[in-house]
MARSE-592074 format. One record per atom (N, C-alpha, C, CB): x, y, z. Coordinates in steps of 0.001 Angstrom, whole numbers, plus 524288, in hexadecimal, padded with zeros to 5 digits. Glycine has a CB too. Layout:
residues N
XYZ ...
***
This chain:
residues 53
13088D86726AE34 13030D88F96B33F 12D82D85406B705 12D38D8E3F6B2E0 12FBCD84C86BBA2 12D69D81656BF9B 12AD0D84B96C3C6 13193D7DC46C212 12677D82C46C5AF 123D9D855A6CA09 12372D81806CE80 11E5BD876C6C86F 1230DD838A6D31D 122B5D80376D7C0 11DADD81736DAA3 12784D80FF6DB61 11B25D7D646DC67 1166FD7E006DF81 11818D7F0C6E51E 112D7D79136DF1E 11773D83E46E6DE 1192AD85556EC12 11586D834B6F04E 1199ED8B296EC7A 11103D81736EED6 10D4DD7F756F2A8 10CB6D79906F22F 10802D821B6F1FF 1110CD76D46F19A 11102D71246F13F 110AED6EED6F6C3 115F6D6F0E6EE54 10C1AD6D1E6F845 10B4ED6B3A6FD90 10C4ED655F6FE12 105D5D6C786FF51 10DB2D62D46F9E1 10EA7D5D346FA12 1142FD5BDB6FBBE 10D91D5AD26F4D2 117B8D5FAE6FBEA 11D38D5ECF6FD3B 11FA2D5A8F6F9D2 11DC1D5D5770300 11E86D5ACA6F4C9 12095D56DA6F13A 1267FD571E6F0C5 11E24D57786EBE6 128BDD5BAB6F1B2 12E5DD5C626F0FA 13122D5D466F631 12F69D60FB6ED4B 12EA2D5C076FA85 130D9D5D1C6FFA5 135DCD5A0A7009C 12CE6D5BDF703DB 13660D55676FE5C 13B04D523D6FF66 13F2FD52C76FB26 13979D4C8F6FFF3 13E78D56566F779 1425CD570B6F365 1466BD5B086F519 13FC6D58BF6EE46 14B53D59E06F3EF 14FA7D5D5B6F52A 15283D5E696F010 15368D5AF36F96C 153BFD635A6EF1B 156ADD64A46EA5F 15C02D61F86EA9F 1574CD6AB26E9BE 15D6BD5F3C6E67B 1624AD5C4D6E67D 165C4D5E106E204 16138D566C6E61D 16AD5D5DCF6E2E2 16E90D5EE26DEC9 16F83D59E06DBB9 173B8D61156E10C 17195D5A7D6D701 172ABD56006D3B8 17688D52616D677 174D0D57C06CE5F 17539D4D746D6F1 178A7D499B6D955 17859D496F6DF47 17E1CD4AAA6D7BD 17511D4C956E19F 17499D4CB26E749 17061D48D46E8FD 17351D524D6E93F 17193D45C16ECEE 16DB2D420C6EEDB 169B5D44E76F238 17055D3D996F1FE 16559D425C6F31E 16145D44B76F668 1634DD459E6FBF0 15C5BD41326F68C 1665FD41F16FDEF 16890D428470337 16C36D473970375 16B86D3D81704DB 16F64D47FB6FF69 172E4D4C856FF46 16FC9D51966FF1B 17692D4C356FA8B 16BA4D51AD6FC05 1686DD565F6FB99 165E5D57A7700CF 1643CD55AE6F762 163E1D53B87037B 1617ED549D7089B 1658BD566470C97 15EC6D4FA670A88 16A2DD541570C57 16E5CD559C70FE3 16FDBD5B5170F04 17325D520D70F26 17059D5CE570A20 171ABD6255708EE 16D5DD660970AC3 1729AD63047030A 1688AD647C70A12 1642DD67C870BD3 1642ED684E711C4 15EE9D6580709F3 16542D641371488 16572D644E71A3D 16A03D679D71C21 165D5D5ED071C85 16E7CD672571995 17300D6A5871B13 171E7D701E71A25 177E3D68A871804 16F79D7166715C8 16E2FD76D57149F 16A40D78ED71899 16BFED775870F07 1665AD75D1719EE 16275D777671DD4 16504D784072325 15E03D736371E40 16880D74C372490 16B48D75417298C 16EA7D7A1E729B3 16EA5D707672A87 17144D7B4D7255C 1748AD7FFB72520 1713FD84E7725AC 177A1D802171FFE 16CBCD84FA7232F 1693FD898272395 16755D8A2072930 1648ED88F271FCF 165C0D85D572BA8 163F6D861C73115 16848D8809734B9 16205D80C3732E4 16D0DD8646733CF 1717DD87FC736F7 17274D8DD173651 17667D84EB7357D 17232D8FBE73187 172F4D954E73091 16EAAD98997330D 1732CD965B72ABE 169DAD96C8732BE 16581D99A07352D 16626D99BB73B1D 16035D971A733B1 167B9D955573D62 1688DD95287430C 16D00D98C37449C 169B6D8F89744DC 17140D98C37419F 175A6D9C34742CF 17402DA1EB74267 17A40D9B1873F1D 170F6DA34473E87 16F1ADA89373E01 16BAADAA1F742A1 16C1FDA935738EA 16869DA68F74464 16527DA794748EB 16868DA89974DC2 1617EDA30F749DC 16C8EDA58774E8B 16FFCDA64D7530B 172A8DAB97752BB 17414DA1EE75360 17491DACFD74E1C 1772ADB20C74D68 1735FDB68574E87 1795FDB28A747CE 16E97DB5FD74CC7 16AB8DBA2474DAB 16947DBA8875377 165C4DB92174A60 16922DB62775637 167DFDB64575BC7 16C59DB8C075ED7 166BDDB0B575DD3 17121DB77C75D74 175B9DB99076035 17653DBF6575F55 17AADDB6C075E6E 17544DC12975A9E 17624DC6AF7596A 171C5DCA3375B3A 176E1DC761753B0 
***
């Protein structure tokens, strides 16, 4: 069983990105940025819909 220290103030893992087998670090970062952008776009669209309605 693994446990995680939720109060890790050293940010030792701040630059780590979960990667799939055979995926380069650049690909992983690109996928993370695309996913973040898609989420931001959906949130903005929802905000516009809520303002209009």
